[in-house]
C-alpha positions as CSV (number, residue, x, y, z in Angstrom):
1,M,0.0,0.0,0.0
2,S,1.5,3.2,-1.1
3,T,1.0,6.5,0.6
4,Q,0.8,9.7,-1.2
5,Q,2.9,12.4,0.3
6,T,1.5,15.9,-0.1
7,T,3.3,19.1,0.5
8,A,1.2,22.0,2.0
9,P,1.5,25.1,-0.1
10,A,3.6,27.9,1.4
11,P,1.4,30.5,3.0
12,Q,1.2,33.6,0.8
13,Q,2.3,36.8,2.4
14,S,-0.5,39.3,2.4
15,S,0.0,42.3,0.2
16,P,1.1,45.4,2.2
17,T,-1.5,48.1,2.7
18,L,-1.1,51.7,3.8
19,R,-2.9,51.0,7.1
20,R,-0.3,48.3,7.9
21,A,2.6,50.4,6.7
22,A,1.5,53.4,8.9
23,G,0.4,51.4,11.9
24,T,-2.9,51.0,13.6
25,A,-2.5,54.0,15.9
26,Y,-1.5,56.4,13.2
27,F,-4.9,57.4,11.9
28,P,-6.7,58.2,15.2
29,I,-3.7,60.1,16.4
30,A,-3.4,62.2,13.2
31,F,-7.2,62.8,13.2
32,I,-7.5,64.1,16.8
33,A,-4.3,66.1,16.4
34,R,-6.1,68.2,13.7
35,F,-8.7,69.6,16.1
36,P,-6.6,72.3,17.7
37,F,-5.9,73.8,14.3
38,A,-9.6,73.7,13.4
39,M,-10.5,75.3,16.8
40,M,-8.1,78.2,16.6
41,V,-10.0,80.8,14.6
42,V,-13.4,80.4,16.2
43,G,-11.9,79.8,19.6
44,T,-9.9,83.0,19.7
45,L,-12.8,84.9,18.2
46,T,-15.1,83.7,20.9
47,L,-12.5,84.3,23.6
48,V,-11.7,87.8,22.7
49,V,-15.3,88.9,22.1
50,A,-16.2,87.6,25.6
51,A,-13.2,88.9,27.4
52,R,-12.9,92.4,25.7
53,D,-16.5,92.9,24.7
54,S,-15.5,93.9,21.2
55,I,-16.6,92.2,18.0
56,A,-14.2,94.3,16.0
57,L,-11.2,93.3,18.2
58,G,-12.3,89.7,17.9
59,G,-12.4,89.9,14.1
60,M,-9.0,91.5,14.1
61,N,-7.6,88.8,16.3
62,A,-9.0,86.1,14.0
63,A,-7.2,87.8,11.1
64,A,-4.0,88.0,13.2
65,V,-4.2,84.2,13.7
66,G,-4.6,83.7,9.9
67,L,-1.7,86.1,9.2
68,G,0.6,84.2,11.6
69,A,-0.3,80.9,9.9
70,A,0.2,82.4,6.4
71,I,3.7,83.8,7.2
72,V,5.2,81.0,9.3
73,G,3.2,77.9,8.1
74,P,5.1,77.4,4.8
75,L,8.4,78.0,6.7
76,L,7.5,75.2,9.0
77,G,6.8,73.0,6.0
78,A,10.2,74.0,4.4
79,A,12.0,73.2,7.7
80,A,10.2,69.8,7.8
81,D,11.4,69.1,4.2
82,R,14.9,70.0,5.2
83,I,15.4,68.4,8.6
84,G,12.4,66.1,9.0
85,Q,9.0,66.5,10.5
86,R,9.7,65.2,14.1
87,T,11.8,68.1,15.3
88,V,9.7,70.7,13.6
89,I,6.4,69.4,14.9
90,L,7.6,68.9,18.5
91,A,8.9,72.4,18.6
92,A,5.8,73.9,17.1
93,G,3.5,71.9,19.3
94,I,5.1,73.0,22.5
95,A,5.2,76.6,21.4
96,N,1.6,76.5,20.2
97,S,0.4,75.0,23.5
98,L,2.1,77.9,25.4
99,A,0.6,80.4,22.9
100,L,-2.9,79.1,23.4
101,L,-2.6,79.3,27.2
102,A,-1.1,82.7,26.9
103,I,-4.0,84.2,24.9
104,A,-6.5,82.7,27.4
105,A,-4.6,84.6,30.1
106,V,-3.9,87.8,28.2
107,A,-7.4,88.3,26.9
108,F,-8.8,88.5,30.4
109,S,-6.0,90.6,31.8
110,S,-5.7,94.4,31.8
111,L,-2.9,94.3,29.2
112,P,-3.5,96.4,26.0
113,D,-5.4,95.2,23.0
114,A,-2.2,95.2,20.9
115,L,-0.8,92.4,23.1
116,V,-3.9,90.4,22.5
117,L,-3.3,90.7,18.7
118,V,0.4,89.8,19.1
119,T,-0.5,86.7,21.0
120,G,-3.1,85.8,18.4
121,F,-0.4,86.1,15.7
122,L,1.8,83.7,17.7
123,V,-1.1,81.2,18.0
124,G,-1.3,81.1,14.2
125,A,2.4,81.2,13.6
126,T,3.2,78.2,15.9
127,S,0.2,76.1,14.8
128,P,1.5,72.7,13.6
129,Q,-0.6,71.9,10.5
130,I,-1.1,68.2,11.0
131,G,-3.2,67.8,7.8
132,P,-0.5,68.9,5.4
133,F,2.2,67.0,7.3
134,S,0.1,63.9,7.4
135,R,-0.6,64.0,3.6
136,S,3.1,64.5,2.9
137,R,4.0,61.6,5.2
138,L,1.4,59.2,3.7
139,V,2.3,60.0,0.1
140,Q,5.9,59.0,0.9
141,L,4.7,55.8,2.5
142,I,2.6,55.0,-0.6
143,L,5.6,55.6,-2.9
144,T,8.1,53.7,-0.8
145,R,6.1,50.9,0.9
146,L,3.3,49.8,-1.5
147,P,3.6,47.8,-4.7
148,A,3.5,49.9,-7.8
149,G,0.2,48.3,-8.9
150,R,-1.6,49.5,-5.7
151,R,-0.4,53.1,-5.6
152,A,-2.9,54.8,-7.8
153,R,-6.0,53.8,-5.9
154,S,-4.1,54.1,-2.6
155,L,-3.2,57.7,-3.4
156,N,-6.8,58.6,-4.4
157,A,-8.3,56.9,-1.3
158,T,-5.7,58.5,1.0
159,M,-6.4,62.0,-0.3
160,G,-10.1,61.3,0.1
161,Y,-9.6,60.2,3.7
162,E,-7.3,63.1,4.6
163,S,-9.8,65.6,3.1
164,A,-12.7,63.9,4.9
165,A,-10.6,64.1,8.2
166,D,-10.0,67.8,7.6
167,E,-13.6,68.4,6.8
168,T,-14.7,66.7,9.9
169,A,-12.3,68.7,12.0
170,F,-13.4,72.0,10.4
171,V,-17.0,71.2,10.9
172,F,-16.9,69.9,14.5
173,G,-14.0,72.0,15.7
174,P,-16.3,75.1,16.0
175,I,-19.0,72.9,17.6
176,V,-16.5,71.8,20.3
177,V,-15.5,75.4,20.8
178,G,-19.2,76.4,21.3
179,L,-19.9,73.5,23.7
180,L,-16.8,74.3,25.9
181,A,-17.4,78.0,25.8
182,T,-21.1,77.8,26.8
183,T,-20.8,74.9,29.4
184,M,-17.5,76.0,31.0
185,S,-16.0,79.4,30.1
186,P,-14.8,81.4,27.0
187,A,-11.2,80.4,27.9
188,A,-12.0,76.7,28.0
189,P,-11.7,76.1,24.2
190,M,-8.2,77.5,24.2
191,I,-7.1,75.5,27.3
192,G,-8.7,72.4,25.7
193,A,-6.9,73.0,22.4
194,A,-3.6,73.5,24.3
195,V,-4.1,70.1,26.1
196,L,-4.9,68.4,22.8
197,T,-1.9,69.9,21.1
198,L,0.4,68.8,23.9
199,L,-0.9,65.2,23.9
200,F,-1.8,64.4,20.3
201,V,0.5,66.7,18.3
202,T,3.4,65.3,20.4
203,A,2.2,61.8,19.7
204,F,2.0,62.5,16.0
205,A,5.5,63.9,16.0
206,L,6.9,60.9,17.9
207,H,5.1,58.3,15.7
208,P,7.4,56.0,13.8
209,T,6.1,57.2,10.5
210,A,7.9,60.5,11.1
211,R,11.2,58.7,10.3
212,I,10.3,58.4,6.6
213,S,10.4,62.2,6.3
214,T,13.8,62.6,8.1
215,P,16.8,62.8,5.8
216,S,19.7,60.5,6.7
217,A,23.4,61.1,6.4
218,D,23.6,58.4,3.7
219,D,20.7,59.8,1.8
220,P,20.8,63.6,2.2
221,V,17.8,65.6,1.0
222,T,17.9,67.2,-2.4
223,Q,15.5,70.1,-2.9
224,A,14.4,71.8,-6.0
225,P,15.0,75.6,-6.2
226,A,12.6,77.7,-4.2
227,R,11.4,79.5,-7.4
228,Q,9.6,76.3,-8.4
229,L,7.2,77.0,-5.5
230,V,5.9,80.1,-7.2
231,T,5.0,78.6,-10.6
232,L,1.4,78.8,-12.0
233,G,0.8,75.1,-11.4
234,V,1.5,75.5,-7.6
235,L,0.0,79.0,-7.1
236,V,-3.3,78.2,-8.7
237,V,-3.8,75.3,-6.3
238,V,-2.9,77.6,-3.4
239,A,-5.5,80.1,-4.7
240,G,-8.0,77.3,-4.7
241,A,-7.2,76.4,-1.1
242,L,-7.6,80.1,-0.2
243,G,-11.0,80.1,-1.8
244,V,-11.9,77.0,0.2
245,G,-10.9,78.7,3.5
246,L,-12.9,81.8,2.5
247,F,-15.8,79.4,1.8
248,F,-15.7,77.8,5.2
249,G,-15.4,81.2,7.0
250,T,-18.2,83.0,5.1
251,V,-20.6,80.1,5.3
252,L,-20.2,79.5,9.0
253,T,-20.4,83.2,10.0
254,S,-23.3,84.1,7.7
255,L,-25.2,81.0,8.7
256,T,-24.8,81.9,12.3
257,A,-26.0,85.4,11.7
258,F,-29.0,84.2,9.7
259,L,-30.0,81.7,12.4
260,S,-29.5,84.2,15.2
261,D,-31.9,86.6,13.6
262,S,-34.6,84.0,13.6
263,G,-33.8,82.9,17.2
264,R,-32.1,79.7,16.2
265,G,-28.5,80.7,16.8
266,D,-27.7,77.7,18.9
267,S,-28.5,75.4,16.0
268,A,-25.9,76.8,13.7
269,G,-23.5,74.0,14.4
270,L,-26.1,71.3,13.5
271,V,-27.1,73.0,10.3
272,Y,-23.4,73.6,9.3
273,G,-22.9,69.9,10.0
274,V,-25.3,69.0,7.1
275,M,-22.6,70.3,4.7
276,G,-20.0,68.2,6.5
277,V,-22.0,65.0,6.1
278,G,-22.2,65.2,2.3
279,S,-18.6,66.5,2.1
280,T,-17.2,63.6,4.0
281,I,-19.2,60.9,2.1
282,L,-18.1,62.3,-1.3
283,A,-14.5,62.8,-0.2
284,L,-14.3,59.2,1.0
285,S,-15.8,58.0,-2.3
286,I,-13.4,59.9,-4.5
287,S,-11.4,56.7,-5.4
288,L,-14.6,55.3,-7.1
289,F,-14.6,58.1,-9.7
290,P,-13.6,56.8,-13.2
291,E,-10.1,57.4,-14.3
292,R,-11.2,59.5,-17.3
293,F,-12.7,62.0,-14.9
294,R,-9.5,64.0,-14.7
295,L,-8.5,66.2,-11.9
296,R,-9.0,69.5,-13.7
297,A,-12.5,68.4,-14.8
298,R,-13.3,67.4,-11.2
299,W,-12.2,70.8,-9.9
300,L,-14.4,72.6,-12.4
301,A,-17.4,70.4,-11.9
302,F,-17.5,70.4,-8.2
303,S,-16.5,74.0,-7.6
304,A,-19.3,75.0,-10.0
305,L,-21.7,73.0,-7.8
306,M,-20.3,74.9,-4.8
307,L,-21.1,78.2,-6.5
308,A,-24.6,77.1,-7.5
309,S,-25.4,75.9,-4.0
310,M,-24.2,79.2,-2.5
311,I,-26.4,81.2,-4.9
312,A,-29.3,79.1,-3.6
313,F,-28.1,79.7,0.0
314,S,-28.2,83.5,-0.5
315,L,-31.6,83.4,-2.0
316,A,-33.1,81.0,0.5
317,G,-35.9,82.6,2.5
318,G,-36.2,80.0,5.2
319,L,-34.5,77.3,7.1
320,G,-35.6,74.5,4.7
321,G,-33.9,76.2,1.7
322,V,-30.8,76.9,3.7
323,I,-30.5,73.2,4.8
324,A,-31.0,72.1,1.2
325,A,-28.3,74.5,0.0
326,M,-25.9,73.2,2.6
327,A,-26.5,69.6,1.6
328,V,-25.7,70.4,-2.0
329,A,-22.6,72.5,-0.9
330,G,-21.3,69.4,0.9
331,I,-21.4,67.4,-2.3
332,G,-19.3,70.1,-4.0
333,I,-16.7,71.0,-1.3
334,G,-15.5,67.5,-0.5
335,P,-14.3,66.4,-3.9
336,T,-12.9,69.9,-4.5
337,V,-10.6,69.7,-1.5
338,V,-9.5,66.2,-2.4
339,T,-8.7,67.4,-5.9
340,L,-6.7,70.3,-4.7
341,Y,-4.5,68.1,-2.5
342,S,-4.1,65.5,-5.3
343,L,-2.8,68.3,-7.6
344,A,-0.6,69.5,-4.8
345,A,1.0,66.0,-4.4
346,E,1.4,65.8,-8.2
347,R,3.0,69.2,-8.5
348,S,5.2,69.4,-5.4
349,P,8.8,70.2,-6.4
350,Q,11.5,67.7,-5.5
351,G,12.1,67.6,-1.7
352,R,9.4,70.2,-1.0
353,S,6.3,68.2,-0.5
354,A,5.6,69.3,3.1
355,T,6.2,72.9,2.0
356,V,3.5,72.8,-0.7
357,M,1.1,71.0,1.6
358,S,1.7,73.6,4.3
359,M,1.1,76.4,1.7
360,L,-2.3,74.9,1.1
361,G,-3.0,74.5,4.8
362,S,-1.9,78.1,5.5
363,A,-4.1,79.4,2.6
364,T,-7.1,77.6,4.0
365,I,-6.7,79.0,7.6
366,V,-6.0,82.5,6.2
367,G,-9.1,82.4,4.2
368,Q,-11.2,81.2,7.1
369,S,-9.8,83.8,9.4
370,A,-10.2,86.7,7.0
371,A,-13.7,85.6,6.0
372,S,-14.9,85.2,9.6
373,A,-13.8,88.7,10.4
374,L,-15.1,90.3,7.2
375,T,-18.4,88.4,7.1
376,G,-19.1,89.2,10.8
377,A,-18.5,92.9,10.0
378,V,-20.9,92.8,7.0
379,A,-23.6,91.0,9.1
380,E,-23.3,93.6,11.9
381,S,-23.4,96.6,9.6
382,A,-25.7,95.5,6.7
383,G,-27.6,92.5,8.2
384,S,-27.5,88.8,7.9
385,Q,-29.1,88.7,4.4
386,A,-26.3,90.7,3.0
387,S,-23.7,88.5,4.7
388,M,-25.2,85.4,3.0
389,W,-23.9,86.7,-0.4
390,M,-20.3,86.5,0.9
391,P,-20.0,82.7,0.3
392,V,-21.0,83.3,-3.4
393,G,-17.8,85.4,-3.8
394,A,-15.7,82.7,-2.0
395,A,-17.1,79.9,-4.3
396,A,-16.6,82.1,-7.3
397,L,-12.9,82.4,-6.4
398,V,-12.6,78.6,-6.4
399,V,-14.3,78.4,-9.8
400,I,-12.0,81.1,-11.2
401,A,-8.9,79.2,-10.0
402,A,-10.3,76.0,-11.5
403,L,-10.7,77.8,-14.9
404,V,-7.2,79.1,-14.7
405,N,-6.0,75.6,-13.9
406,A,-7.9,74.1,-16.8
407,L,-6.7,76.7,-19.3
408,G,-3.2,77.3,-18.1
409,C,-2.1,74.0,-16.5
410,H,-2.2,70.4,-17.5
411,D,-2.4,67.2,-15.4
412,A,0.3,65.5,-17.3
413,T,2.8,68.2,-18.1
414,H,3.6,71.4,-16.3
415,S,6.5,73.6,-15.4
416,T,7.1,72.7,-11.8
417,A,9.9,70.3,-10.9
418,A,10.6,68.6,-14.2
419,D,13.1,66.3,-12.6
420,D,11.3,65.8,-9.3
421,D,11.2,62.0,-8.6
422,L,8.3,62.3,-6.0
423,R,6.2,64.4,-8.3
424,E,6.9,62.2,-11.3
425,Q,5.7,59.2,-9.3
426,A,2.7,60.9,-7.8
427,R,1.7,62.1,-11.3
428,A,2.0,58.5,-12.6
429,L,-0.2,57.4,-9.7
430,T,-3.1,59.5,-10.9
431,E,-2.9,58.1,-14.5
432,Q,-2.7,54.3,-14.0
433,P,-5.4,51.9,-12.8
434,A,-4.7,49.9,-9.7
435,E,-6.3,48.1,-6.8
436,H,-8.2,49.9,-4.1
437,L,-6.4,50.8,-0.8
């Protein structure tokens, strides 16, 4: 009697995924670490208005926060590209925690208003922009840890998730500020943001994925000339991000003014959240879009939807119309933000990925800050109905930038970083089919 000997097949090693490459803890840490950045503008505005009883000073302080982020944010990104993210984020996180605590103390002190504005500037200047840094980190993980066949869908899905995470933070950050300010004190949001920064921004800085962005002695960083950061292909995307920030600020402020006039001011966060629901769903679904739906076409299509929804928003005579307009706006804003960051990944010059991502993050917070201050002033002087036309202008800027991008830039060829390895690979990712993340 013969026996047949069988050999068990060798177990197949599972294909690596981005979640496995980044680690289980990475995504919740990076998500929570975004909230202080999303809370800054509304939190400082609420604090200063309550402490100094001046809406004008509160608006100026919100603008100061945005100015600090605009000036220093890209410099933090450039430093991260040069020496790695870990050192930069740790230093910025500690400084930002101290600045947030300082403004909570200064606002309620007898110190002059000028010092409040200076402290607000420092809050913006030291803010560690986790969203841009996370995108830069994950793009490098995709390009270095995943098989070539999986990279296209992984990049699309990752940009969708990152944009959804930003959207969620920007929608619920103001809600958190409102809850803390009303249930505790006007200083509570700043103290809470300082604690979150100290804990979660530090955890993000110390996470092992930070090593991928740190140049080594054996592989020193090579950076493209700084002039490649001011080409049309990069600047038009930054202009789009500025428009998105203006959109967030004008919508939230005008919506709050409208609901306050009708005695529903406390429901502003819930109504604003309607936009966040659609935005998050569409952002997460971006990888399902067909390959032939190119980035420039996406930007045009969804920014036009933003504009149409805001015209309906400004013409809405009641709460039902406003809610419907917010729902449509969410469908437009989510894919627009994903598209902007996908283009940023594609067009980042060699060795300057974090810089470009930080430029977009800074533009967004500048837009939100400036829009909050300006729209509040319009609502106070001309009424809430006039302020509801402000989002139309913000959406129009996003559409104009999309038109410039469609006419003057190309997805496949452009003038930024012709010999940039990262950009070349990221560009290829958007052009080839692959498996889903």
